[in-house]
A tleap script that builds the chain and sets N, CA, C and O, in Angstrom:
source leaprc.protein.ff14SB
mol = sequence {
  NMET THR LYS TRP THR PRO ARG HIE GLU ALA
  PRO GLU PRO LEU GLU GLY PRO VAL VAL PRO
  THR ILE ILE GLY GLY THR VAL LEU TRP PHE
  VAL LEU PHE LEU ALA GLN LEU PRO PHE TYR
  GLY TRP PHE ASP ASP HIE GLY HIE ALA TRP
  TRP VAL TRP THR CYS LEU ALA GLY ALA GLY
  LEU GLY LEU ILE GLY ILE TRP TYR VAL ARG
  GLY ARG GLU ALA ALA LEU ARG ARG ALA ALA
  LEU ASP ALA CGLU
}
set mol.1.N position { -10.204 -26.338 -24.004 }
set mol.1.CA position { -9.012 -26.170 -22.461 }
set mol.1.C position { -10.000 -26.245 -21.780 }
set mol.1.O position { -10.983 -25.531 -21.980 }
set mol.2.N position { -9.920 -27.193 -20.772 }
set mol.2.CA position { -10.843 -27.387 -19.306 }
set mol.2.C position { -10.635 -26.012 -18.927 }
set mol.2.O position { -9.682 -25.356 -19.349 }
set mol.3.N position { -12.202 -25.209 -17.512 }
set mol.3.CA position { -12.062 -24.833 -16.749 }
set mol.3.C position { -10.994 -25.407 -14.922 }
set mol.3.O position { -10.805 -26.465 -14.322 }
set mol.4.N position { -10.672 -24.209 -14.767 }
set mol.4.CA position { -10.362 -25.053 -13.825 }
set mol.4.C position { -11.334 -24.957 -12.272 }
set mol.4.O position { -12.264 -24.229 -12.619 }
set mol.5.N position { -11.455 -25.138 -11.527 }
set mol.5.CA position { -12.666 -25.147 -10.623 }
set mol.5.C position { -12.443 -25.521 -9.149 }
set mol.5.O position { -12.865 -26.673 -9.039 }
set mol.6.N position { -12.082 -25.185 -8.226 }
set mol.6.CA position { -11.901 -25.245 -6.775 }
set mol.6.C position { -12.719 -26.167 -6.844 }
set mol.6.O position { -13.833 -26.425 -7.300 }
set mol.7.N position { -11.170 -26.999 -5.775 }
set mol.7.CA position { -12.494 -28.314 -4.711 }
set mol.7.C position { -13.297 -28.131 -3.635 }
set mol.7.O position { -14.173 -28.950 -3.358 }
set mol.8.N position { -13.053 -26.908 -2.835 }
set mol.8.CA position { -13.393 -26.665 -1.426 }
set mol.8.C position { -13.532 -25.108 -1.521 }
set mol.8.O position { -13.361 -24.556 -2.608 }
set mol.9.N position { -13.807 -24.472 -0.517 }
set mol.9.CA position { -14.849 -23.389 -0.070 }
set mol.9.C position { -12.571 -22.250 0.051 }
set mol.9.O position { -11.444 -22.445 0.506 }
set mol.10.N position { -13.323 -21.279 -0.691 }
set mol.10.CA position { -12.623 -20.259 -0.391 }
set mol.10.C position { -11.975 -19.825 1.296 }
set mol.10.O position { -12.840 -19.915 2.167 }
set mol.11.N position { -10.907 -19.487 1.669 }
set mol.11.CA position { -10.923 -19.021 3.082 }
set mol.11.C position { -11.666 -17.851 3.446 }
set mol.11.O position { -12.260 -17.198 2.588 }
set mol.12.N position { -11.675 -17.503 4.800 }
set mol.12.CA position { -12.420 -15.854 4.527 }
set mol.12.C position { -10.994 -15.237 4.827 }
set mol.12.O position { -10.052 -15.927 5.215 }
set mol.13.N position { -10.922 -13.835 4.607 }
set mol.13.CA position { -9.776 -12.972 4.084 }
set mol.13.C position { -9.628 -12.524 5.255 }
set mol.13.O position { -10.578 -12.174 5.954 }
set mol.14.N position { -8.155 -12.471 5.692 }
set mol.14.CA position { -7.116 -12.041 6.796 }
set mol.14.C position { -7.892 -10.491 7.175 }
set mol.14.O position { -7.474 -9.564 6.481 }
set mol.15.N position { -8.752 -10.204 7.993 }
set mol.15.CA position { -8.515 -8.703 8.648 }
set mol.15.C position { -7.593 -8.315 9.361 }
set mol.15.O position { -6.974 -9.317 9.720 }
set mol.16.N position { -7.122 -7.361 9.798 }
set mol.16.CA position { -5.869 -7.043 10.618 }
set mol.16.C position { -5.695 -5.664 11.105 }
set mol.16.O position { -6.729 -5.067 11.406 }
set mol.17.N position { -4.584 -5.064 11.233 }
set mol.17.CA position { -4.773 -3.640 11.441 }
set mol.17.C position { -4.337 -2.773 10.141 }
set mol.17.O position { -3.218 -2.283 9.989 }
set mol.18.N position { -5.260 -2.686 9.364 }
set mol.18.CA position { -4.707 -2.238 7.802 }
set mol.18.C position { -4.181 -1.187 7.720 }
set mol.18.O position { -3.137 -0.975 7.104 }
set mol.19.N position { -5.140 0.006 8.622 }
set mol.19.CA position { -5.188 1.438 7.879 }
set mol.19.C position { -2.848 1.340 8.632 }
set mol.19.O position { -1.757 1.578 8.112 }
set mol.20.N position { -3.370 0.833 10.083 }
set mol.20.CA position { -1.684 1.157 10.424 }
set mol.20.C position { -0.734 0.686 9.547 }
set mol.20.O position { 0.327 1.115 9.094 }
set mol.21.N position { -1.591 -0.600 9.391 }
set mol.21.CA position { 0.101 -1.240 8.271 }
set mol.21.C position { 0.329 -0.033 6.892 }
set mol.21.O position { 1.452 0.236 6.465 }
set mol.22.N position { -0.629 0.435 6.474 }
set mol.22.CA position { -0.628 1.510 5.314 }
set mol.22.C position { -0.346 2.435 5.242 }
set mol.22.O position { -0.101 2.912 4.134 }
set mol.23.N position { -0.229 3.204 6.447 }
set mol.23.CA position { 0.622 4.259 6.998 }
set mol.23.C position { 1.479 4.099 7.095 }
set mol.23.O position { 2.050 5.093 6.645 }
set mol.24.N position { 2.597 3.004 7.635 }
set mol.24.CA position { 3.788 2.367 8.031 }
set mol.24.C position { 4.296 2.654 6.967 }
set mol.24.O position { 5.159 3.519 6.816 }
set mol.25.N position { 3.802 1.938 6.079 }
set mol.25.CA position { 4.149 1.388 4.540 }
set mol.25.C position { 4.737 2.925 3.722 }
set mol.25.O position { 5.761 3.251 3.121 }
set mol.26.N position { 3.559 3.531 4.071 }
set mol.26.CA position { 3.620 5.047 3.008 }
set mol.26.C position { 4.758 5.823 3.762 }
set mol.26.O position { 5.615 6.566 3.284 }
set mol.27.N position { 4.571 5.509 4.876 }
set mol.27.CA position { 6.043 6.749 5.964 }
set mol.27.C position { 7.356 5.784 5.235 }
set mol.27.O position { 8.322 6.385 4.765 }
set mol.28.N position { 7.302 4.501 5.196 }
set mol.28.CA position { 8.578 3.423 5.032 }
set mol.28.C position { 9.059 4.813 3.315 }
set mol.28.O position { 9.950 5.662 3.273 }
set mol.29.N position { 8.368 4.568 2.597 }
set mol.29.CA position { 8.549 5.038 1.598 }
set mol.29.C position { 9.144 6.281 1.356 }
set mol.29.O position { 10.016 6.419 0.499 }
set mol.30.N position { 8.631 7.415 2.225 }
set mol.30.CA position { 9.345 8.537 1.863 }
set mol.30.C position { 9.695 8.674 2.486 }
set mol.30.O position { 9.771 9.901 2.534 }
set mol.31.N position { 10.448 7.999 3.892 }
set mol.31.CA position { 11.713 8.232 4.276 }
set mol.31.C position { 12.801 7.783 3.589 }
set mol.31.O position { 13.919 8.284 3.713 }
set mol.32.N position { 12.456 6.571 2.640 }
set mol.32.CA position { 13.640 5.825 1.465 }
set mol.32.C position { 13.608 6.789 0.401 }
set mol.32.O position { 14.543 6.791 -0.399 }
set mol.33.N position { 12.384 7.852 0.239 }
set mol.33.CA position { 12.615 8.958 -0.575 }
set mol.33.C position { 13.541 10.086 -0.154 }
set mol.33.O position { 14.327 10.386 -1.052 }
set mol.34.N position { 13.703 10.989 1.268 }
set mol.34.CA position { 14.158 11.320 1.646 }
set mol.34.C position { 15.809 10.961 1.840 }
set mol.34.O position { 16.743 11.730 1.614 }
set mol.35.N position { 15.883 9.578 2.322 }
set mol.35.CA position { 17.495 9.603 2.954 }
set mol.35.C position { 18.184 9.182 1.357 }
set mol.35.O position { 19.408 9.311 1.354 }
set mol.36.N position { 17.458 8.602 -0.266 }
set mol.36.CA position { 18.183 8.698 -0.830 }
set mol.36.C position { 18.142 9.975 -2.175 }
set mol.36.O position { 18.381 9.802 -3.370 }
set mol.37.N position { 17.790 11.123 -1.528 }
set mol.37.CA position { 17.745 12.626 -1.875 }
set mol.37.C position { 19.272 13.296 -1.781 }
set mol.37.O position { 19.983 13.994 -2.503 }
set mol.38.N position { 19.327 12.878 -0.902 }
set mol.38.CA position { 20.838 13.909 -0.952 }
set mol.38.C position { 22.344 13.350 -1.900 }
set mol.38.O position { 23.440 13.876 -2.092 }
set mol.39.N position { 21.576 11.725 -2.436 }
set mol.39.CA position { 22.243 11.260 -2.981 }
set mol.39.C position { 22.481 11.186 -4.439 }
set mol.39.O position { 23.499 10.816 -5.024 }
set mol.40.N position { 20.823 11.804 -5.145 }
set mol.40.CA position { 20.413 11.887 -6.417 }
set mol.40.C position { 21.756 12.205 -7.496 }
set mol.40.O position { 21.878 11.339 -8.362 }
set mol.41.N position { 22.555 13.097 -7.537 }
set mol.41.CA position { 23.383 13.065 -8.437 }
set mol.41.C position { 24.479 11.667 -8.616 }
set mol.41.O position { 25.126 11.393 -9.626 }
set mol.42.N position { 24.460 11.113 -7.661 }
set mol.42.CA position { 25.289 9.278 -7.711 }
set mol.42.C position { 24.167 8.893 -8.586 }
set mol.42.O position { 24.282 9.034 -9.804 }
set mol.43.N position { 22.597 8.200 -7.824 }
set mol.43.CA position { 22.265 7.430 -8.918 }
set mol.43.C position { 21.508 8.016 -10.171 }
set mol.43.O position { 20.654 7.490 -10.883 }
set mol.44.N position { 22.211 9.544 -10.232 }
set mol.44.CA position { 21.735 9.781 -11.753 }
set mol.44.C position { 22.938 9.264 -12.718 }
set mol.44.O position { 22.819 8.759 -13.834 }
set mol.45.N position { 24.039 9.508 -12.044 }
set mol.45.CA position { 25.413 9.242 -12.873 }
set mol.45.C position { 25.386 7.665 -12.901 }
set mol.45.O position { 25.781 7.134 -13.939 }
set mol.46.N position { 25.145 7.214 -12.316 }
set mol.46.CA position { 25.082 5.336 -12.335 }
set mol.46.C position { 23.839 4.489 -12.704 }
set mol.46.O position { 23.596 3.282 -12.722 }
set mol.47.N position { 22.791 6.213 -13.139 }
set mol.47.CA position { 21.970 5.151 -14.335 }
set mol.47.C position { 20.262 4.906 -13.097 }
set mol.47.O position { 19.186 4.333 -13.275 }
set mol.48.N position { 20.707 5.489 -12.233 }
set mol.48.CA position { 19.261 4.784 -10.684 }
set mol.48.C position { 18.595 5.816 -10.117 }
set mol.48.O position { 18.261 5.878 -8.934 }
set mol.49.N position { 18.362 6.790 -11.125 }
set mol.49.CA position { 17.872 7.844 -10.378 }
set mol.49.C position { 16.436 7.561 -10.631 }
set mol.49.O position { 15.718 8.552 -10.495 }
set mol.50.N position { 15.765 6.327 -11.004 }
set mol.50.CA position { 14.493 5.670 -11.256 }
set mol.50.C position { 14.171 5.610 -9.793 }
set mol.50.O position { 13.195 6.210 -9.343 }
set mol.51.N position { 15.278 4.626 -8.758 }
set mol.51.CA position { 15.414 4.275 -7.310 }
set mol.51.C position { 14.550 4.687 -6.523 }
set mol.51.O position { 13.665 4.193 -5.823 }
set mol.52.N position { 15.399 6.792 -7.005 }
set mol.52.CA position { 14.686 7.479 -6.055 }
set mol.52.C position { 13.203 8.490 -6.220 }
set mol.52.O position { 12.707 9.316 -5.454 }
set mol.53.N position { 12.821 8.032 -7.472 }
set mol.53.CA position { 11.317 8.670 -8.124 }
set mol.53.C position { 10.652 7.309 -7.859 }
set mol.53.O position { 9.465 7.603 -8.003 }
set mol.54.N position { 10.704 5.507 -7.446 }
set mol.54.CA position { 10.226 4.709 -7.358 }
set mol.54.C position { 9.651 5.628 -5.866 }
set mol.54.O position { 8.528 6.118 -5.752 }
set mol.55.N position { 10.637 5.676 -4.940 }
set mol.55.CA position { 10.248 5.795 -3.341 }
set mol.55.C position { 8.785 6.956 -3.414 }
set mol.55.O position { 7.669 6.774 -2.928 }
set mol.56.N position { 9.249 8.037 -4.127 }
set mol.56.CA position { 8.373 8.825 -4.328 }
set mol.56.C position { 7.075 8.610 -4.246 }
set mol.56.O position { 6.328 8.733 -3.276 }
set mol.57.N position { 6.711 8.062 -6.048 }
set mol.57.CA position { 5.772 7.185 -6.227 }
set mol.57.C position { 5.256 5.999 -5.545 }
set mol.57.O position { 4.315 5.372 -6.033 }
set mol.58.N position { 5.952 5.564 -4.171 }
set mol.58.CA position { 5.315 4.661 -3.217 }
set mol.58.C position { 5.183 5.024 -2.333 }
set mol.58.O position { 4.859 4.251 -1.431 }
set mol.59.N position { 5.356 6.404 -2.075 }
set mol.59.CA position { 4.891 7.128 -0.780 }
set mol.59.C position { 3.183 8.123 -1.522 }
set mol.59.O position { 2.107 8.370 -0.977 }
set mol.60.N position { 3.478 8.294 -2.307 }
set mol.60.CA position { 2.253 9.409 -3.236 }
set mol.60.C position { 0.484 7.744 -3.204 }
set mol.60.O position { -0.644 7.638 -2.723 }
set mol.61.N position { 1.431 6.926 -4.047 }
set mol.61.CA position { 0.519 5.894 -4.126 }
set mol.61.C position { -0.105 5.301 -2.638 }
set mol.61.O position { -1.266 4.980 -2.388 }
set mol.62.N position { 0.912 5.280 -1.887 }
set mol.62.CA position { 0.471 5.183 -0.512 }
set mol.62.C position { -0.796 6.011 0.294 }
set mol.62.O position { -1.787 5.523 0.836 }
set mol.63.N position { -0.386 7.462 0.169 }
set mol.63.CA position { -1.379 8.535 0.521 }
set mol.63.C position { -2.576 7.936 0.002 }
set mol.63.O position { -3.518 7.912 0.793 }
set mol.64.N position { -2.761 7.456 -1.120 }
set mol.64.CA position { -4.272 7.173 -2.129 }
set mol.64.C position { -4.876 5.653 -1.086 }
set mol.64.O position { -6.015 5.279 -0.804 }
set mol.65.N position { -3.708 5.176 -0.794 }
set mol.65.CA position { -4.126 3.732 -0.059 }
set mol.65.C position { -4.523 4.054 1.312 }
set mol.65.O position { -5.111 3.213 1.991 }
set mol.66.N position { -4.203 5.371 1.825 }
set mol.66.CA position { -4.361 5.364 3.423 }
set mol.66.C position { -5.714 6.246 2.706 }
set mol.66.O position { -6.523 5.431 3.148 }
set mol.67.N position { -6.179 6.767 2.318 }
set mol.67.CA position { -7.521 7.181 1.899 }
set mol.67.C position { -8.245 6.477 1.628 }
set mol.67.O position { -9.355 6.633 2.136 }
set mol.68.N position { -8.073 5.485 0.825 }
set mol.68.CA position { -9.565 4.315 0.326 }
set mol.68.C position { -9.236 3.444 1.748 }
set mol.68.O position { -10.121 3.656 2.578 }
set mol.69.N position { -8.340 2.655 2.162 }
set mol.69.CA position { -8.382 2.033 3.725 }
set mol.69.C position { -9.666 2.195 4.694 }
set mol.69.O position { -10.535 1.474 5.185 }
set mol.70.N position { -9.173 3.967 4.684 }
set mol.70.CA position { -9.977 4.411 5.781 }
set mol.70.C position { -11.746 4.621 5.038 }
set mol.70.O position { -12.756 4.452 5.721 }
set mol.71.N position { -11.762 4.855 4.144 }
set mol.71.CA position { -13.158 4.364 3.440 }
set mol.71.C position { -13.814 3.136 3.902 }
set mol.71.O position { -14.854 2.862 4.500 }
set mol.72.N position { -13.022 2.629 3.504 }
set mol.72.CA position { -13.216 0.708 3.874 }
set mol.72.C position { -13.516 0.247 4.630 }
set mol.72.O position { -14.247 -0.742 4.677 }
set mol.73.N position { -12.726 1.207 6.003 }
set mol.73.CA position { -12.930 0.761 7.482 }
set mol.73.C position { -13.919 1.256 7.818 }
set mol.73.O position { -14.441 0.727 8.800 }
set mol.74.N position { -14.622 2.435 7.218 }
set mol.74.CA position { -15.635 3.438 7.792 }
set mol.74.C position { -16.565 2.666 7.465 }
set mol.74.O position { -17.384 2.307 8.310 }
set mol.75.N position { -16.651 2.134 5.800 }
set mol.75.CA position { -18.132 1.449 5.541 }
set mol.75.C position { -18.332 0.269 5.950 }
set mol.75.O position { -19.369 -0.336 5.676 }
set mol.76.N position { -17.151 -0.354 6.831 }
set mol.76.CA position { -17.051 -1.966 7.491 }
set mol.76.C position { -17.823 -1.204 8.635 }
set mol.76.O position { -18.819 -1.820 9.014 }
set mol.77.N position { -17.661 -0.365 9.079 }
set mol.77.CA position { -18.387 0.244 10.456 }
set mol.77.C position { -19.624 0.035 10.109 }
set mol.77.O position { -20.261 -0.868 10.652 }
set mol.78.N position { -20.261 0.948 9.003 }
set mol.78.CA position { -21.090 1.269 8.902 }
set mol.78.C position { -21.546 -0.112 9.192 }
set mol.78.O position { -21.504 -0.479 10.366 }
set mol.79.N position { -22.014 -0.999 8.199 }
set mol.79.CA position { -22.718 -1.759 7.673 }
set mol.79.C position { -22.291 -2.996 9.198 }
set mol.79.O position { -22.459 -4.204 9.030 }
set mol.80.N position { -21.903 -2.594 10.195 }
set mol.80.CA position { -21.848 -3.560 11.803 }
set mol.80.C position { -23.008 -2.822 11.720 }
set mol.80.O position { -24.056 -3.397 11.425 }
set mol.81.N position { -22.984 -1.644 11.933 }
set mol.81.CA position { -23.960 -1.027 12.749 }
set mol.81.C position { -25.261 -0.641 12.328 }
set mol.81.O position { -26.064 -0.106 13.093 }
set mol.82.N position { -25.519 -0.921 11.009 }
set mol.82.CA position { -26.579 -1.434 10.390 }
set mol.82.C position { -27.730 -2.934 10.612 }
set mol.82.O position { -28.918 -3.232 10.733 }
set mol.83.N position { -26.255 -3.560 10.546 }
set mol.83.CA position { -26.798 -5.432 11.101 }
set mol.83.C position { -27.269 -5.619 12.074 }
set mol.83.O position { -27.940 -6.627 12.293 }
set mol.84.N position { -27.015 -4.557 13.067 }
set mol.84.CA position { -27.199 -4.613 14.821 }
set mol.84.C position { -28.906 -4.450 15.010 }
set mol.84.O position { -29.405 -4.448 16.135 }
savepdb mol mol.pdb
quit
């Protein structure tokens, strides 16, 4: 089996408003969790209780993501200041 090698350079990664994007996604997951919480009995009766817990897990992982991307942004700023 031969190894695949790219024929051209990989493009630069896209940089954008990463922290607000992650915060927005985390808020969205938490809002979805809160919106489904009053209907937990219905979800449980129909075997869909995992939908509620998936939203809570998304919010929890989003909090970890916020911590991570804020640290990344700070490290990028420090590296840019050191390069000057």
